[in-house]
C-alpha positions in Angstrom: 110.8 -87.4 -142.3 111.8 -86.5 -138.8 109.4 -89.1 -137.5 112.0 -91.7 -138.6 114.7 -92.4 -136.1 117.3 -93.2 -138.7 116.8 -89.8 -140.3 117.0 -88.0 -137.0 120.2 -89.9 -136.2 121.7 -89.0 -139.6 121.0 -85.3 -139.1 122.2 -85.1 -135.5 125.3 -87.3 -136.0 126.0 -85.7 -139.4 125.9 -82.1 -138.0 128.2 -83.1 -135.1 130.7 -84.6 -137.6 130.4 -81.7 -140.0 131.0 -79.1 -137.4 133.9 -81.0 -135.8 135.7 -81.5 -139.1 135.0 -77.9 -140.2 136.6 -76.3 -137.1 139.6 -78.6 -137.2 140.0 -78.0 -140.9 140.9 -74.3 -140.7 144.3 -74.8 -139.1 145.0 -77.7 -141.6 144.4 -75.3 -144.5 146.4 -72.5 -143.0 149.3 -74.8 -142.3 149.1 -76.3 -145.9 148.2 -79.7 -144.5 144.9 -80.2 -146.3 146.0 -83.6 -147.4 146.3 -84.8 -143.8 142.7 -85.8 -143.2 142.5 -87.7 -146.4 145.8 -89.3 -145.8 144.8 -90.6 -142.4 141.5 -91.8 -143.8 143.3 -94.0 -146.4 145.7 -95.2 -143.8 142.7 -96.2 -141.6 141.2 -98.0 -144.6 144.2 -100.3 -144.7 143.9 -100.9 -140.9 140.2 -101.6 -141.3 140.9 -104.2 -144.0 143.5 -105.9 -141.7 141.2 -105.8 -138.7 138.4 -107.4 -140.8 140.7 -110.2 -141.9 141.9 -110.9 -138.4 138.4 -110.6 -136.9 139.3 -107.6 -134.7 137.4 -104.4 -133.8 138.0 -102.2 -136.9 137.6 -98.8 -135.1 140.0 -99.7 -132.3 142.5 -101.2 -134.6 142.4 -98.3 -137.0 142.7 -95.8 -134.0 145.9 -97.5 -132.9 147.1 -97.5 -136.5 146.3 -93.7 -136.8 148.1 -92.9 -133.6 151.2 -94.8 -134.7 151.1 -93.0 -138.1 151.0 -89.6 -136.4 154.0 -90.5 -134.2 155.9 -91.9 -137.2 155.2 -88.7 -139.2 156.6 -86.6 -136.2 159.6 -88.9 -135.9 160.4 -88.7 -139.7 160.0 -85.0 -139.6 162.9 -84.8 -137.1 164.9 -86.8 -139.6 164.4 -84.0 -142.1 161.7 -85.8 -144.1 158.7 -83.4 -144.8 155.4 -84.3 -143.1 153.7 -84.2 -146.5 156.2 -86.8 -147.9 155.8 -89.1 -144.8 152.0 -88.8 -145.1 152.1 -89.6 -148.8 154.2 -92.7 -148.2 151.8 -93.9 -145.4 148.9 -93.0 -147.7 150.0 -95.4 -150.5 151.0 -98.0 -147.9 147.5 -97.9 -146.3 145.8 -98.2 -149.7 148.1 -101.1 -150.8 147.5 -103.0 -147.5 143.8 -102.4 -147.8 143.6 -103.8 -151.3 145.8 -106.7 -150.5 143.8 -107.8 -147.4 140.5 -107.3 -149.2 141.8 -109.5 -152.0 142.9 -112.2 -149.5 139.6 -111.9 -147.7 137.8 -112.7 -151.0 136.6 -109.2 -151.8 134.5 -106.5 -150.1 131.9 -107.3 -147.5 129.2 -105.0 -146.1 131.3 -103.7 -143.2 134.4 -102.9 -145.3 132.2 -101.1 -147.8 130.8 -98.9 -145.0 134.2 -97.6 -144.2 134.9 -96.8 -147.9 131.5 -95.3 -149.0 130.0 -94.4 -145.6 126.4 -94.4 -144.7 125.0 -91.5 -142.6 121.6 -93.0 -142.7 122.8 -96.1 -140.8 124.0 -94.2 -137.7 123.2 -95.9 -134.4 123.2 -94.6 -130.8 126.8 -95.7 -130.3 127.9 -93.8 -133.4 126.2 -90.7 -132.0 128.1 -91.1 -128.8 131.4 -91.3 -130.7 130.4 -88.2 -132.8 129.5 -86.3 -129.6 132.8 -87.1 -127.9 134.7 -86.1 -130.9 132.7 -82.8 -131.0 133.3 -82.0 -127.4 137.0 -82.8 -127.4 137.6 -80.8 -130.6 135.6 -77.8 -129.2 137.6 -77.8 -125.9 140.9 -78.1 -127.7 140.2 -75.4 -130.3 139.0 -73.0 -127.5 142.2 -73.6 -125.6 144.7 -73.7 -128.4 143.3 -71.6 -131.3 145.8 -68.8 -130.7 148.7 -71.2 -130.6 147.6 -72.9 -133.8 147.3 -69.5 -135.5 150.8 -68.4 -134.5 152.1 -71.8 -135.6 150.4 -71.4 -139.0 152.2 -68.1 -139.5 155.6 -69.3 -138.3 156.8 -71.9 -135.9 159.7 -69.6 -134.9 157.2 -66.9 -134.0 155.2 -69.4 -131.9 158.4 -70.5 -130.1 159.3 -66.8 -129.5 155.9 -66.4 -127.7 156.9 -69.4 -125.5 154.5 -71.9 -127.1 155.4 -75.5 -126.8 154.9 -76.2 -130.5 155.7 -79.9 -130.3 153.0 -80.5 -127.7 150.3 -78.5 -129.5 151.2 -80.0 -132.8 151.1 -83.6 -131.7 147.8 -83.1 -129.7 146.2 -81.4 -132.7 147.3 -84.1 -135.2 146.2 -86.9 -132.9 142.8 -85.3 -132.5 142.4 -84.9 -136.2 143.5 -88.5 -136.8 141.2 -90.0 -134.2 138.2 -87.9 -135.3 138.9 -89.2 -138.8 138.8 -92.8 -137.7 135.8 -92.4 -135.4 133.6 -90.8 -138.2 134.9 -92.9 -141.1 132.2 -95.5 -141.0 129.5 -92.8 -141.1 131.1 -90.6 -143.8 133.4 -92.8 -145.9 136.7 -91.8 -147.4 135.2 -89.1 -149.7 133.0 -87.2 -147.3 135.4 -87.1 -144.3 138.1 -85.5 -146.6 135.6 -83.0 -148.0 134.4 -82.0 -144.5 138.0 -81.2 -143.4 138.9 -79.2 -146.6 135.9 -77.5 -148.2 134.0 -75.8 -145.3 137.3 -74.4 -144.0 138.4 -73.2 -147.4 135.0 -71.5 -148.0 135.1 -69.9 -144.5 138.7 -68.5 -145.1 137.5 -67.0 -148.4 134.5 -65.3 -146.8 135.6 -64.3 -143.3 138.0 -61.5 -142.2 139.1 -63.1 -138.9 140.6 -66.3 -137.7 137.9 -67.0 -135.0 135.1 -66.1 -137.4 136.6 -68.5 -140.0 136.6 -71.4 -137.5 133.0 -70.8 -136.5 131.9 -70.3 -140.1 133.6 -73.5 -141.2 131.6 -75.4 -138.7 128.3 -73.7 -139.7 129.1 -74.3 -143.4 129.7 -78.0 -142.8 126.4 -78.3 -141.0 124.5 -76.3 -143.7 125.8 -78.6 -146.4 124.9 -81.6 -144.3 121.3 -80.5 -143.9 120.9 -79.5 -147.6 122.6 -82.7 -148.8 120.7 -85.1 -146.6 117.3 -83.7 -147.6 118.2 -83.5 -151.3 119.5 -87.0 -151.4 116.4 -88.3 -149.6 114.0 -86.7 -152.1 116.2 -87.4 -155.2 117.1 -90.9 -154.1 120.9 -90.2 -154.6 123.9 -91.1 -152.4 124.0 -88.7 -149.5 127.8 -88.3 -149.3 128.2 -87.4 -153.0 125.4 -84.9 -152.8 126.9 -83.2 -149.8 130.3 -83.0 -151.4 128.8 -81.5 -154.6 126.9 -78.9 -152.6 130.1 -77.9 -150.9 131.9 -77.7 -154.2 129.1 -75.5 -155.6 129.3 -73.2 -152.6 133.1 -73.0 -153.0 132.7 -72.1 -156.7 130.1 -69.4 -156.1 132.1 -67.9 -153.3 135.3 -67.9 -155.4 133.5 -66.2 -158.3 131.9 -63.6 -156.1 135.2 -63.0 -154.3 136.9 -62.1 -157.6 134.3 -59.6 -158.4 
């Protein structure tokens, strides 16, 4: 199978995406923001539908929409509206806008469906470049700010006591998560990008006994599920995204049961 370029691209791009989302997902889980990746993905879905209708570049338009959403969430938080509430409002708004513009545009087309369902096996060289950039930026950020994110996960007051600029770290982190979500959405679809942020990180936190170990293990778990799921879907002729998600859920269930015993 590795003689096929499309399969090599799927494995390479998929592992870059899985590792990136996995390491970024750990602070999301610890900060009880597991909904954030999924929320941004659905907001981006609305932006993609608008971009398709207006004949604009969907990734660029969705990126701008995602950045504006993060800034709006931060603004509303200062107005004493919880980030989860703001995200939920933007979530339903994005879905409503998406359905509206798809309806006006006379239904789904191939490009729109790619952002909803995803297609790892259709990754091109440009997609690999985006995945690699997201990977490098995320690695550099997590190496530099993993301690700050841990302290902020425990308590923002504690982080401020240690002279950490929580506003700066928080907005940079959320912007990176939002932009990574948009960049990989066409490859993963709404379901898989959410799963890559949540499940590997949750599994890693259940298994590991240290924060740094959890971050590394989350990335490895994401990559392992990607490899298993891609090969299984190829041989069984099943949707790759669904197979990967179910493998992650199975790993989570096994780990949870063993942890209890």
